[in-house]
mmCIF file of the C-alpha atoms, coordinates in Angstrom:
data_MODEL
# 
_entry.id   MODEL 
# 
loop_
_atom_site.group_PDB 
_atom_site.id 
_atom_site.type_symbol 
_atom_site.label_atom_id 
_atom_site.label_alt_id 
_atom_site.label_comp_id 
_atom_site.label_asym_id 
_atom_site.label_entity_id 
_atom_site.label_seq_id 
_atom_site.pdbx_PDB_ins_code 
_atom_site.Cartn_x 
_atom_site.Cartn_y 
_atom_site.Cartn_z 
_atom_site.occupancy 
_atom_site.B_iso_or_equiv 
_atom_site.pdbx_formal_charge 
_atom_site.auth_seq_id 
_atom_site.auth_comp_id 
_atom_site.auth_asym_id 
_atom_site.auth_atom_id 
_atom_site.pdbx_PDB_model_num 
ATOM 1   C CA . MET A 1 1   ? 78.340 49.246 152.375 1.00 0.00 ? 1   MET A CA 1 
ATOM 2   C CA . PRO A 1 2   ? 77.730 50.822 149.048 1.00 0.00 ? 2   PRO A CA 1 
ATOM 3   C CA . GLN A 1 3   ? 78.520 54.279 148.290 1.00 0.00 ? 3   GLN A CA 1 
ATOM 4   C CA . THR A 1 4   ? 75.564 56.607 148.253 1.00 0.00 ? 4   THR A CA 1 
ATOM 5   C CA . ALA A 1 5   ? 74.992 58.928 145.283 1.00 0.00 ? 5   ALA A CA 1 
ATOM 6   C CA . LEU A 1 6   ? 72.584 61.872 145.288 1.00 0.00 ? 6   LEU A CA 1 
ATOM 7   C CA . VAL A 1 7   ? 71.163 62.497 141.941 1.00 0.00 ? 7   VAL A CA 1 
ATOM 8   C CA . ILE A 1 8   ? 69.657 65.866 141.285 1.00 0.00 ? 8   ILE A CA 1 
ATOM 9   C CA . GLU A 1 9   ? 67.860 66.020 138.056 1.00 0.00 ? 9   GLU A CA 1 
ATOM 10  C CA . ASP A 1 10  ? 64.552 67.763 136.990 1.00 0.00 ? 10  ASP A CA 1 
ATOM 11  C CA . ASP A 1 11  ? 63.770 65.309 134.195 1.00 0.00 ? 11  ASP A CA 1 
ATOM 12  C CA . LEU A 1 12  ? 62.033 62.437 135.955 1.00 0.00 ? 12  LEU A CA 1 
ATOM 13  C CA . SER A 1 13  ? 62.669 59.721 133.265 1.00 0.00 ? 13  SER A CA 1 
ATOM 14  C CA . LEU A 1 14  ? 66.271 60.755 133.017 1.00 0.00 ? 14  LEU A CA 1 
ATOM 15  C CA . ALA A 1 15  ? 66.543 60.752 136.888 1.00 0.00 ? 15  ALA A CA 1 
ATOM 16  C CA . GLN A 1 16  ? 64.958 57.280 136.951 1.00 0.00 ? 16  GLN A CA 1 
ATOM 17  C CA . ALA A 1 17  ? 67.456 56.006 134.273 1.00 0.00 ? 17  ALA A CA 1 
ATOM 18  C CA . ILE A 1 18  ? 70.402 57.569 136.201 1.00 0.00 ? 18  ILE A CA 1 
ATOM 19  C CA . ASP A 1 19  ? 69.166 55.998 139.352 1.00 0.00 ? 19  ASP A CA 1 
ATOM 20  C CA . LYS A 1 20  ? 68.722 52.459 137.831 1.00 0.00 ? 20  LYS A CA 1 
ATOM 21  C CA . LYS A 1 21  ? 72.211 52.546 136.261 1.00 0.00 ? 21  LYS A CA 1 
ATOM 22  C CA . LEU A 1 22  ? 73.905 53.826 139.437 1.00 0.00 ? 22  LEU A CA 1 
ATOM 23  C CA . LYS A 1 23  ? 72.166 50.995 141.406 1.00 0.00 ? 23  LYS A CA 1 
ATOM 24  C CA . LEU A 1 24  ? 73.415 48.476 138.747 1.00 0.00 ? 24  LEU A CA 1 
ATOM 25  C CA . SER A 1 25  ? 76.891 49.897 139.339 1.00 0.00 ? 25  SER A CA 1 
ATOM 26  C CA . GLY A 1 26  ? 76.818 49.245 143.188 1.00 0.00 ? 26  GLY A CA 1 
ATOM 27  C CA . PHE A 1 27  ? 75.652 52.566 144.439 1.00 0.00 ? 27  PHE A CA 1 
ATOM 28  C CA . SER A 1 28  ? 72.697 53.261 146.756 1.00 0.00 ? 28  SER A CA 1 
ATOM 29  C CA . THR A 1 29  ? 70.986 56.441 145.612 1.00 0.00 ? 29  THR A CA 1 
ATOM 30  C CA . LEU A 1 30  ? 68.850 59.348 146.738 1.00 0.00 ? 30  LEU A CA 1 
ATOM 31  C CA . THR A 1 31  ? 67.050 61.463 144.155 1.00 0.00 ? 31  THR A CA 1 
ATOM 32  C CA . ALA A 1 32  ? 65.886 65.034 144.085 1.00 0.00 ? 32  ALA A CA 1 
ATOM 33  C CA . ARG A 1 33  ? 64.490 67.344 141.486 1.00 0.00 ? 33  ARG A CA 1 
ATOM 34  C CA . SER A 1 34  ? 65.080 70.743 143.156 1.00 0.00 ? 34  SER A CA 1 
ATOM 35  C CA . VAL A 1 35  ? 67.727 72.513 145.354 1.00 0.00 ? 35  VAL A CA 1 
ATOM 36  C CA . ASP A 1 36  ? 65.408 72.405 148.181 1.00 0.00 ? 36  ASP A CA 1 
ATOM 37  C CA . ASP A 1 37  ? 64.600 68.704 147.924 1.00 0.00 ? 37  ASP A CA 1 
ATOM 38  C CA . ALA A 1 38  ? 68.399 68.010 147.519 1.00 0.00 ? 38  ALA A CA 1 
ATOM 39  C CA . LEU A 1 39  ? 69.267 69.845 150.697 1.00 0.00 ? 39  LEU A CA 1 
ATOM 40  C CA . ARG A 1 40  ? 66.506 67.944 152.652 1.00 0.00 ? 40  ARG A CA 1 
ATOM 41  C CA . CYS A 1 41  ? 68.034 64.786 151.420 1.00 0.00 ? 41  CYS A CA 1 
ATOM 42  C CA . MET A 1 42  ? 71.397 65.766 152.545 1.00 0.00 ? 42  MET A CA 1 
ATOM 43  C CA . ASP A 1 43  ? 70.158 66.843 155.891 1.00 0.00 ? 43  ASP A CA 1 
ATOM 44  C CA . SER A 1 44  ? 68.785 63.281 156.427 1.00 0.00 ? 44  SER A CA 1 
ATOM 45  C CA . GLN A 1 45  ? 71.654 61.330 154.831 1.00 0.00 ? 45  GLN A CA 1 
ATOM 46  C CA . ARG A 1 46  ? 75.126 62.472 153.775 1.00 0.00 ? 46  ARG A CA 1 
ATOM 47  C CA . PRO A 1 47  ? 75.893 61.269 150.152 1.00 0.00 ? 47  PRO A CA 1 
ATOM 48  C CA . ASN A 1 48  ? 79.385 60.061 149.008 1.00 0.00 ? 48  ASN A CA 1 
ATOM 49  C CA . VAL A 1 49  ? 78.947 61.757 145.703 1.00 0.00 ? 49  VAL A CA 1 
ATOM 50  C CA . ILE A 1 50  ? 76.608 64.159 143.901 1.00 0.00 ? 50  ILE A CA 1 
ATOM 51  C CA . TRP A 1 51  ? 75.346 63.989 140.335 1.00 0.00 ? 51  TRP A CA 1 
ATOM 52  C CA . LEU A 1 52  ? 74.017 67.475 139.582 1.00 0.00 ? 52  LEU A CA 1 
ATOM 53  C CA . ASP A 1 53  ? 72.115 69.000 136.681 1.00 0.00 ? 53  ASP A CA 1 
ATOM 54  C CA . HIS A 1 54  ? 72.283 72.743 136.202 1.00 0.00 ? 54  HIS A CA 1 
ATOM 55  C CA . TYR A 1 55  ? 68.624 73.215 135.423 1.00 0.00 ? 55  TYR A CA 1 
ATOM 56  C CA . LEU A 1 56  ? 66.316 72.116 138.226 1.00 0.00 ? 56  LEU A CA 1 
ATOM 57  C CA . LEU A 1 57  ? 62.690 72.641 139.285 1.00 0.00 ? 57  LEU A CA 1 
ATOM 58  C CA . GLY A 1 58  ? 62.065 75.820 141.373 1.00 0.00 ? 58  GLY A CA 1 
ATOM 59  C CA . ASP A 1 59  ? 63.827 79.092 141.532 1.00 0.00 ? 59  ASP A CA 1 
ATOM 60  C CA . LYS A 1 60  ? 67.345 77.831 142.147 1.00 0.00 ? 60  LYS A CA 1 
ATOM 61  C CA . ASP A 1 61  ? 69.747 76.098 139.872 1.00 0.00 ? 61  ASP A CA 1 
ATOM 62  C CA . GLY A 1 62  ? 72.741 73.823 140.224 1.00 0.00 ? 62  GLY A CA 1 
ATOM 63  C CA . ILE A 1 63  ? 75.146 76.777 140.867 1.00 0.00 ? 63  ILE A CA 1 
ATOM 64  C CA . ASP A 1 64  ? 72.962 77.787 143.791 1.00 0.00 ? 64  ASP A CA 1 
ATOM 65  C CA . PHE A 1 65  ? 73.149 74.150 145.127 1.00 0.00 ? 65  PHE A CA 1 
ATOM 66  C CA . ALA A 1 66  ? 76.861 73.705 144.623 1.00 0.00 ? 66  ALA A CA 1 
ATOM 67  C CA . ALA A 1 67  ? 77.440 77.099 146.486 1.00 0.00 ? 67  ALA A CA 1 
ATOM 68  C CA . GLU A 1 68  ? 75.390 75.814 149.433 1.00 0.00 ? 68  GLU A CA 1 
ATOM 69  C CA . VAL A 1 69  ? 77.115 72.632 149.605 1.00 0.00 ? 69  VAL A CA 1 
ATOM 70  C CA . LYS A 1 70  ? 80.672 74.116 149.297 1.00 0.00 ? 70  LYS A CA 1 
ATOM 71  C CA . ALA A 1 71  ? 79.816 76.530 152.122 1.00 0.00 ? 71  ALA A CA 1 
ATOM 72  C CA . HIS A 1 72  ? 78.683 73.885 154.542 1.00 0.00 ? 72  HIS A CA 1 
ATOM 73  C CA . ASP A 1 73  ? 81.646 72.436 156.507 1.00 0.00 ? 73  ASP A CA 1 
ATOM 74  C CA . ASP A 1 74  ? 80.205 68.895 156.613 1.00 0.00 ? 74  ASP A CA 1 
ATOM 75  C CA . TRP A 1 75  ? 79.463 68.765 152.817 1.00 0.00 ? 75  TRP A CA 1 
ATOM 76  C CA . LYS A 1 76  ? 82.220 70.817 151.244 1.00 0.00 ? 76  LYS A CA 1 
ATOM 77  C CA . ASP A 1 77  ? 84.409 67.771 150.384 1.00 0.00 ? 77  ASP A CA 1 
ATOM 78  C CA . ILE A 1 78  ? 81.696 65.774 148.692 1.00 0.00 ? 78  ILE A CA 1 
ATOM 79  C CA . PRO A 1 79  ? 82.628 65.350 145.131 1.00 0.00 ? 79  PRO A CA 1 
ATOM 80  C CA . MET A 1 80  ? 80.123 66.962 142.530 1.00 0.00 ? 80  MET A CA 1 
ATOM 81  C CA . TYR A 1 81  ? 79.821 65.940 138.976 1.00 0.00 ? 81  TYR A CA 1 
ATOM 82  C CA . ILE A 1 82  ? 77.832 68.438 136.879 1.00 0.00 ? 82  ILE A CA 1 
ATOM 83  C CA . VAL A 1 83  ? 75.740 66.857 134.065 1.00 0.00 ? 83  VAL A CA 1 
ATOM 84  C CA . SER A 1 84  ? 73.888 69.527 131.972 1.00 0.00 ? 84  SER A CA 1 
ATOM 85  C CA . ASN A 1 85  ? 72.528 70.082 128.593 1.00 0.00 ? 85  ASN A CA 1 
ATOM 86  C CA . THR A 1 86  ? 74.698 73.236 128.136 1.00 0.00 ? 86  THR A CA 1 
ATOM 87  C CA . ALA A 1 87  ? 78.155 74.294 128.902 1.00 0.00 ? 87  ALA A CA 1 
ATOM 88  C CA . SER A 1 88  ? 78.683 78.029 128.490 1.00 0.00 ? 88  SER A CA 1 
ATOM 89  C CA . SER A 1 89  ? 82.260 79.126 129.580 1.00 0.00 ? 89  SER A CA 1 
ATOM 90  C CA . ASP A 1 90  ? 80.893 81.276 132.250 1.00 0.00 ? 90  ASP A CA 1 
ATOM 91  C CA . LYS A 1 91  ? 78.787 78.506 133.746 1.00 0.00 ? 91  LYS A CA 1 
ATOM 92  C CA . VAL A 1 92  ? 81.693 76.053 133.559 1.00 0.00 ? 92  VAL A CA 1 
ATOM 93  C CA . ALA A 1 93  ? 84.052 78.535 135.137 1.00 0.00 ? 93  ALA A CA 1 
ATOM 94  C CA . THR A 1 94  ? 81.633 79.148 138.057 1.00 0.00 ? 94  THR A CA 1 
ATOM 95  C CA . TYR A 1 95  ? 81.320 75.429 138.815 1.00 0.00 ? 95  TYR A CA 1 
ATOM 96  C CA . ASN A 1 96  ? 85.132 75.021 138.593 1.00 0.00 ? 96  ASN A CA 1 
ATOM 97  C CA . LYS A 1 97  ? 85.534 77.886 141.061 1.00 0.00 ? 97  LYS A CA 1 
ATOM 98  C CA . LEU A 1 98  ? 83.086 76.005 143.356 1.00 0.00 ? 98  LEU A CA 1 
ATOM 99  C CA . GLY A 1 99  ? 85.318 73.051 143.163 1.00 0.00 ? 99  GLY A CA 1 
ATOM 100 C CA . VAL A 1 100 ? 83.156 70.498 141.192 1.00 0.00 ? 100 VAL A CA 1 
ATOM 101 C CA . ARG A 1 101 ? 84.985 67.440 140.246 1.00 0.00 ? 101 ARG A CA 1 
ATOM 102 C CA . ARG A 1 102 ? 83.999 67.389 136.424 1.00 0.00 ? 102 ARG A CA 1 
ATOM 103 C CA . TYR A 1 103 ? 81.451 69.003 134.238 1.00 0.00 ? 103 TYR A CA 1 
ATOM 104 C CA . TYR A 1 104 ? 79.778 66.914 131.369 1.00 0.00 ? 104 TYR A CA 1 
ATOM 105 C CA . VAL A 1 105 ? 77.485 67.966 128.652 1.00 0.00 ? 105 VAL A CA 1 
ATOM 106 C CA . LYS A 1 106 ? 74.724 65.191 128.427 1.00 0.00 ? 106 LYS A CA 1 
ATOM 107 C CA . ALA A 1 107 ? 74.719 64.999 124.569 1.00 0.00 ? 107 ALA A CA 1 
ATOM 108 C CA . ASP A 1 108 ? 78.582 64.353 124.560 1.00 0.00 ? 108 ASP A CA 1 
ATOM 109 C CA . HIS A 1 109 ? 78.731 61.490 127.191 1.00 0.00 ? 109 HIS A CA 1 
ATOM 110 C CA . ARG A 1 110 ? 76.824 58.252 127.666 1.00 0.00 ? 110 ARG A CA 1 
ATOM 111 C CA . LEU A 1 111 ? 75.379 57.584 131.265 1.00 0.00 ? 111 LEU A CA 1 
ATOM 112 C CA . ASP A 1 112 ? 77.710 54.507 131.664 1.00 0.00 ? 112 ASP A CA 1 
ATOM 113 C CA . GLU A 1 113 ? 80.803 56.615 130.871 1.00 0.00 ? 113 GLU A CA 1 
ATOM 114 C CA . ILE A 1 114 ? 79.850 59.247 133.408 1.00 0.00 ? 114 ILE A CA 1 
ATOM 115 C CA . ILE A 1 115 ? 79.117 56.423 136.032 1.00 0.00 ? 115 ILE A CA 1 
ATOM 116 C CA . ALA A 1 116 ? 82.285 54.844 135.322 1.00 0.00 ? 116 ALA A CA 1 
ATOM 117 C CA . ASP A 1 117 ? 84.162 58.154 135.970 1.00 0.00 ? 117 ASP A CA 1 
ATOM 118 C CA . ILE A 1 118 ? 82.206 58.619 139.181 1.00 0.00 ? 118 ILE A CA 1 
ATOM 119 C CA . LYS A 1 119 ? 82.883 55.081 140.330 1.00 0.00 ? 119 LYS A CA 1 
ATOM 120 C CA . ALA A 1 120 ? 86.617 55.556 139.673 1.00 0.00 ? 120 ALA A CA 1 
ATOM 121 C CA . GLY A 1 121 ? 86.713 58.799 141.573 1.00 0.00 ? 121 GLY A CA 1 
ATOM 122 C CA . ALA A 1 122 ? 84.518 57.515 144.572 1.00 0.00 ? 122 ALA A CA 1 
ATOM 123 C CA . GLY A 1 123 ? 87.405 56.081 146.279 1.00 0.00 ? 123 GLY A CA 1 
ATOM 124 C CA . SER A 1 124 ? 89.481 59.397 146.153 1.00 0.00 ? 124 SER A CA 1 
# 
């Protein structure tokens, strides 16, 4: 049975590209564009890994989502990978305190590279 990745990305075309590349790498996928949509996805199916953008649709951002996941006993151990356009030191420090697996700046990494990292970490 394939690993399930939850992709939380507000940019629809980018979310579709990520979804396609994850599927080609052997993952099944769930996608969401807001924190509320992502939490609904997690209520219905627990993912094995989370791909999270910082900026999302709605009033909440990736930090809000990460904090909710880490506070939930059934979800707190799911590895999270932050993939964002910006990397302020405060933002990265906050995500690190929340226990994210890794923080990527979109412009500095190809999707294939991030997916390879996620795939390598999926077994751990």
